[in-house]
N, C-alpha and C positions, 0 to 999 in steps of 0.2 A: 210320418214321413210327408213332407210338403213338396209338391211338384209344381213347376211352372211350365205350362204348355203354351208354346208360341206357334199358333196355327191359325191361318186366315180362312180356312175352309170349315164351315160349321159342321158338315157331314162327317169330315175326318175327325174333328174334335169330339162329336157325339159318339162316334164308333169307339174311340179310345176310352172315353169315360165309361161307356157301357161294358167294354172289355174288362176294365179294372173293377167295376162293380160286381161282375160275375165271379171275381175271385174272392169276394167278401173280404177285401182288404180294408178293414175298418180303420187302420192307422194311416191310410193314405188320404191326403187332402190335395185336391187338384184345383189350381188357379189357372184360368184360361185368358190369354190375351191374343190379339190378332196382328200385332206389328212389333218391329224391333224397338221402336220408340217406347211403346207401352211396356215391353219387356224390361227395358233399361229402367223405366220409372219403378216398376215392381221390385226389381233387384236392388234399387236404391232405398226402398221403403221397408222391405221385409227380407228375411232369410229363407232360402230354399235349399232342399237337399239335392235336387236334380232339375235340369232344364231339359224339356222335351222340345226339340227344335225342328220346325219345318224349314226347308231351304228355298221356298218360293213365297215371299211375302211382299206386301205392297211397297215397302221401303228397303227391300234388299233381296238378293238372291245368291244361291250357291255358297261358296266359301266366304263371301262378304257377310253373310248372316252369322257364320261361326266367329268371324273376326269381331263382329259388333258385340256379341255376348261376352267373349273373352276380354274385350277392352273394358267392359264394365266390371266383370268378376272373373279373374283368371283361375280361381280356385274351385269353382263349382263344377261338378260333373255335367257333361252334356251327352245326351242320346239324340242322334239325328234321326228324324222321321222323313223319309223321302219316297216319292212315287217312282223313282228311278232305280231299277234293278241293274246296277252297273258295278262290277267288282273293282275295276280300276278306280272309279270315282269314290267308291267306299274306302279304298285303301288311302287315297288322298285325304279324305275326311279324317280318318283315324290318325294319319301322320300329322295332321294339323292340330291335333289335340282333343278331338272328341273321344268319348269312351266306348261308344257303340254306334252302329248304323243299322237301322231297321227299315225294311220296305213296308209301306203302308198297306193295310188290308190283309197282309200275309201273316202278321203277328197276332196270335191270340192273346188273351189277357194274361195267361200264365207266362207266356214267352216275354211279353212286355214287362211284366212285373219282375221277372227274373233278370232281365236286361237292366232294369233300373237299379236293382240291388247290386248287381255285379258292377255296374258303373260307379256306384258310390264307393265300393271297396277298391276298385282299380284306381279311382281318383285319389283316395287316401294313400294308396301305395305310391302313386306317382308323386304326390306332394311330399311324402316322406323321403323318397329317393332324391327329389329335387332339393329338399332341405339338407339332406346329408351331403349332397354334392356342392352346396353353396355355403353351408355354415359349419363352423367349428363345433364338434360335439362337446368339447369340454367347457368352453366359455359361452357358447351360444351366440357369438358374434360372427359376422361373415368371414369366410376363409379367403385364401389367396385367389382362387378362381373367381369368386363373386366380386372381390375387390378389383381384380384386373378388368372384368366386364364393366363395372361401375366407373372406373377410371377412364376407359375407352369412351363411354357415353358422355362423361363429363367434359372431357377434352373436345369432343365433337361439338357439344353445346357451346363451350367456351369459344371455339373457333368461329361458329356461326354468329355469336353475340358479341364478339370482341372482348371477352372477359378472361379472367385468370383462374387457374386451379393450382392449389398448393398441396404438396404431399409431405407428410411427416413420416419418417422411418424410425422406429424405436427398437432398441435391443437392451434388455435388462442387464444391469451390471452385476457380475459375479453370481448369476442365478444358480450356477452349479453348486455353489457352497451350500445353498438352501437345500437342494436335493440331497447332497451328500451328508449333511449334518441332521436334517429333520426328516428325510425320507421323501419319496416321490409323491405320496399322498399329500403331504404338506406343500410340496412344490406345485401340485395341481391346484390346491386351494388358493395358493398365492396368485397363480396365473389368472384364476377366475376373478379374484378381487381386483387385480390390476386391470383386467379388461373392463370390469364394472366402473372403476375409477376413471379410466380414460373416456368411457362412454358418457359419464356424468359431467366431465370437465369440458367437453366440447359442445358445440351447438346441436340442436335437434336434427338438422339436415345434414350434418357431417357424417361421413362413412368411416366407421372404425372396424378394423379387421385384424385377425390373428393370422400372420403369414406362415407361421410354423414355429415350433419350439418356444423360445421366449422373445420372438420378434413380432411386433405389431405395427400397423400402419394406420394413418388417419388421412383422409382426403377432405380438403376444405375448398368449398366454392364460395365465391363472392367476396373474398378478402383481396382488396386491390393493392396493398402495399406490404413490403416486408415487415414494417413496423407492426401492422395488424397481426400478421402471422406470428411474429416474435412474441407478442403479448399472449396469444393463446398457447404457444409452445411453452412459455415460462409457466403458465398455469398448470399445464399438463405435468411438467417436471415436478412442480411443487407438490401437486396432489399425489403423485406416485410415491414421492419420498417420505410421505407421512408414515409413521409406524403401523405395522399390521399385527394382528393378534392371531397367530397360527399355532395349533397344537399346544395350546396353553402357554405359548411363549411370544414375546414381542419380537417381531422380525422387521428389519429395515432393508429396503432395497431402493436403488436408484436406476435411472435409465439414461442412456446416451441416445441422442436424437440427431438425425440428419434431415435437412429440409431442402426441397427443390421446388421450383415454380415453373408452371406452363404458361405461356410458351417461351419465356426468356431463356430457360436452361435447356430445353429440348421439346420437340413436338411429338416424339415417339414414346408411348406409354411405358414400354419396357426399359428404354433408356432413362426415363424419369425415375423409375424404381431403382435402377442401377446407380444413378446419380445420388439419390437420397441415401442409398446404402454406403456409397463412398464417403459422403459427408458424415454419416453416422460413425464410421470408423475413425474419422478425424476427431470427432467429439470424444471418442474413447481415448485416443492418444493424448488429448489435452486435459486429461484428468477425470473423465467420466462425469455423470450428472450435469450435463450441459448439452447445448445443441450447436450445430454448425450449419450454415447455409452453403449449399454447393456452389463451387466456382470451377472454372475450367482447369485451373492449376491442379486441383485435386485429381482430375482425370489423368493429367500428365504424370503426376506422382504415382498414381496407381499403375500406369503403364510401365514406369521404371521399376516399380515393385515386382510386377510380373516378370519383367525381363531378368531382374536379379534372382528372383525365385527359380526361374528356368535355368540360369547359369549355375546356381547352387546345386540344383538336382544333377546337372551334367558334371559338376566338379566332384560330387560324391562318386558318381559312376566312373569317372576317369582318374580318381586318386590325386586330385590337385591339392588337397589339404595336407598340411603337415603340422608338427608340434614344435613349439619353442618352449624352453624351460627357463624360468626366472628363479634365481637363488633366494633362499631365506637364510639369513645369517644370524647366528647368536653372537652378539657383540661382546658378551662377557668372556666367551671361550675363543672368539675369533675363528669359529668353525662353521662350516656349512651345515645347517640344521635340516634343510629340506629344499624341495623344488616345487614350483607350481607349473603344471603343464598348461600351455596356452595355445589355442587353436589359431593357425595362420593359413592364409589363402593367397597363393600366387597364381593368379588367373592368366592364361595365355592371352586372353582378350582384353581383360580389364587392368592387368598388372597386379600390384599388390593392393588387395582390398582390406580396408580397415575392419576389424571385428565390430566396431561400433556401427558399421554399415550393414554387414551381412548377418551378424548374430540375431538381431531383432527379426529379420525376415525369415531366417531359419527357424526361430522360435514360433512365429506366427503360422508358418506353413507346415510345421510338423517335421521338417527336415532335421531339426536339432535332435530328434530321438535317435535315428541311426548314427548321426554324427557323434552323439554323446557316447554310445556304445563303441564306436570306432576309437574314440579318444582313450577310453578305458582299456580297450584291447591293445592299443599301441603302447600305452604306458606300461602294461604288464609284459609285452614283448621286450620293451627296452629294459625293464628291470631284470628280466630273465637273462638278456644279453650281458648286462653289466655283472650279474652274479657269475655267469659262466667265464667272464674274463678275470674274475677274482677281485673286482672293485668293491670298495666299501659302499653299501647301499644306504641311501637316506630316503625318508618318506617323500612321496610325490602327491601333491594336491591335484585333484581333478574337479573342475567346476561342473555342477549338475543343474540343468535347466528345470524349470517348473514342469514343462511337458513331460520330461523324462522321469522326474521324481514321482509324478502322479500316475505313472504306469502301475497297474496293480501287481505286476510281477517284478518290479524294479529290483528289490533286494535279492530275489532269486537269480536273476540274470547276472547281477554283480558277482554273486557267489560262484556262479558257473564259470565266469571269465577267470576269476582267481584260481579256481580249481584246475581249469584247463591248462593254465600256465604255471601252476605250482608256485604261486606268489603268496607270501605271508600277508594276511590282511592288514597287519600293523603298518605296512609299507604304503598303504593307500589312505589318503585323507580326502573325504568328500566335502566340498565346499558348496554351501547353499546360501542363498540370500535370505535376509530377515523377512522380507515380505512373503517369500515362498512358503516358509514353514507356518506363517500366520494365516494363510488362506483358508486352511482347514486344520485346525490345531489337533483335533482328535486323530485324524488320519495321519498327519505328520508325526505325531507322537508314536503311533504304532509302527510306522515305517522306519523312523529313526532307531527305535528299539530293536527292530530286526537287523538293521545295519550294524549297530553296536554288538549284537550277538554274534555277528560274523567275525567281529574284531576290528572293524574299521574305525578310524578317527573321524570326528565330525567337527567342522568349523563353520562359523557363521560369517559370511563375507559381507563387506560394506556395512558393518555394524554401526548403528546410530543414524542411518539414512532412511530407514524404513519405519516400521510400526512402533518400534521401541517399547513394546509391552514387556516389561522386565520380568513379569511373573513366569513367562515361558522358559526363562533361563534355568529356573529351578526344576521345571517339569521335564524338559527335554534333556537327553543324554549328550550334551555338548562338551567338546574338549577345548575349542579355541574360539576366541573372538578376534576377528581381523578389524583393526581400526581403519576406517575408510581414508583414502588418500586426501579427500577433500578437507578433512580436519587437519591432517598432518601439514598440508600446504599452507594453513593459516597460522602455523606456529611462527611467532615473531611479528605477525601483522594483525592478529585478531585474538583478543583475550577470550572472547566467547569460544572460539575453536579450541584454544588451549584448555579451557575449563572442561569442555566435553571430553577431550582426550584423558584428562586427569580423572574424570568421573568414571570413564570406561575401564581404565586400568584399576582403579580402586574397586569397582564392582567385580571385575574378573578375579582380583585377589581374594575378595571375600567369598566368592563361589569356587575358588581353587580352579579357575580356568586360565589357560595360557592366553596371552595377548600377542598378536603379530601386527606390527604397524606397516601399512602399505604406502608406497609412493614417497619413501624417504630419499631426498635428493641433496640435502645440504648438511654440513656438520652441525649447524645450529638446531636443526630438526632432530638429528641423532642425539645430541646432547640433552635436549629437553626430554625426550622419550626415556633416555637412560636415567636421568635424574628423578623421574616419576615412576620408574619401576617396570618399564617395557624394554626387553632385552633381545627380542627376536624381531627382525626387520627385513623388508624387501623394498627395493627401489633402485633407481639409477645410481645412487651413491655406492651401491655394492655390485650392481650388475644389471644390464638390460636383459630382456628375454633373449636367449641364445639358441642357436641351432644345436642339434644333437652332438655333432662332432666336436663342439667346444665344451661340452659338459664333461666328457670323459676325462680330460686332463685335470679338471677340478676334483673329480672323485679319486683320481690317482694321487693328487697332492694330499688329499684328505687321508688316503691309505697310508701314506709315508710321513705324514706331518706330525704324528704323535698327538699327545694331549694338547700341546700348544701349537695349533696349526695356523699361525699367522700367514703362512704361505698361501693358504686358501683365499684369504681376504685379498691379498695382494694380486693373486691370479684373477680373482673376480673383477677387481678394478681394471686389470689389464685387458680383459676381453670385453669389458662393458662398453 
């Protein structure tokens, strides 16, 4: 154990040395200096376990002495030796960071030695607690608290020196898939490797932190132009996107990044973080694996988002939503083959709100989950009402969002709703997007199997616009492929669109799947689809989405129309 004694009184130094010798502490080496300057030199040249510090020296006194030692080495334990027996002063010394306070001449060798050893252990404990408070235990890089402190200091320096500070906010894309498919241990390993790659891809003086979960931040000082920041950001994106080897598998991950700059975007550190977060979400909306610089319009967009999210919450509570039903027609039989339930919102404040506007916000905010179960419940109530009236029932399609489908008890809750209303499962068709089932194929396959076991029909909506990994069609228990309206609208104007439609129909036939064409609006589109083997359609040519009171006459016409129910199609066109 090596001690540095900072004491200008030779008698006091001799007393301390003699007290330690009497303890026969052979492992103790005492180095004596008489000033703060000499102490600083020694601390720079050698390592010590403890500093024994007098507070009355030629070049400093009182708390100034403690500050001087901590400025040189803030991690070394300090035991203060003072001739002043003052409890209040002792407390102030301890609050300042010293590990112990001893009054000169009162401490015997054993007491001094014990104090030294305790000081070492207390300092270790303090440093560990400080580390845990400032560093992420998984990745070993700074945490949010440390990053916030460093950002505050950096912006203060930039303000004094007229310089800029840039902030990068990173969020990994689809990290949940890694956790769900490979397990949380693999996810942790990936986070550690990502942190290491970010740290190695930026400059030595840049601050890299894990803010929580799969969110990281980088603070850059000394880069004066957006072009400089952009170059470094591009490097970070490229490095993160390289393949990883986790759990004996090759794993790929990308990140979305938001960038903001001090002082042009804001002078408040918390607002800088918020701005970078906003820009990051913009990057995700633009396809992920890219970055966006913050601009004020983003903040205005966010305010509108929050206002819309609040209104959606109120609309759910006040029952402002309702369902419209769009018919599906079998053009071979001229009969109504099914209905699709579509969510509609008539807001007292906003008027009629387009689903294209409120559905993404409901999805992002989580409101889509209660809305989804409300839709299913309303459809079942409606089917029960029609059954009680003696009307012919046709299957009703219900769109299911990613957030709802990924709920661990989704199939159980669906089964409960059907049982509560005594509705045959064959009357409900679950519509899922192609991208949704491809996010986590194993989990999707299990959930779809549970839904099929209940007796539900499964359809893939907007087929051809998503992943288009055809192998899943054989693995998943799918009944229907819905041809996206974007392809249907190209009939007659785009040979490529027509070829895609023909390929989807042919594929469905080979797999014995039904096809439904969406967005059919013209006789030319109808004829092309019929000629190539698609006979079930929905679109404005047959009927727009209609309110509940308009659907019942169609079911009544179906009830009385017999095998050749051309009246149904005529009725559909009439209310369309």
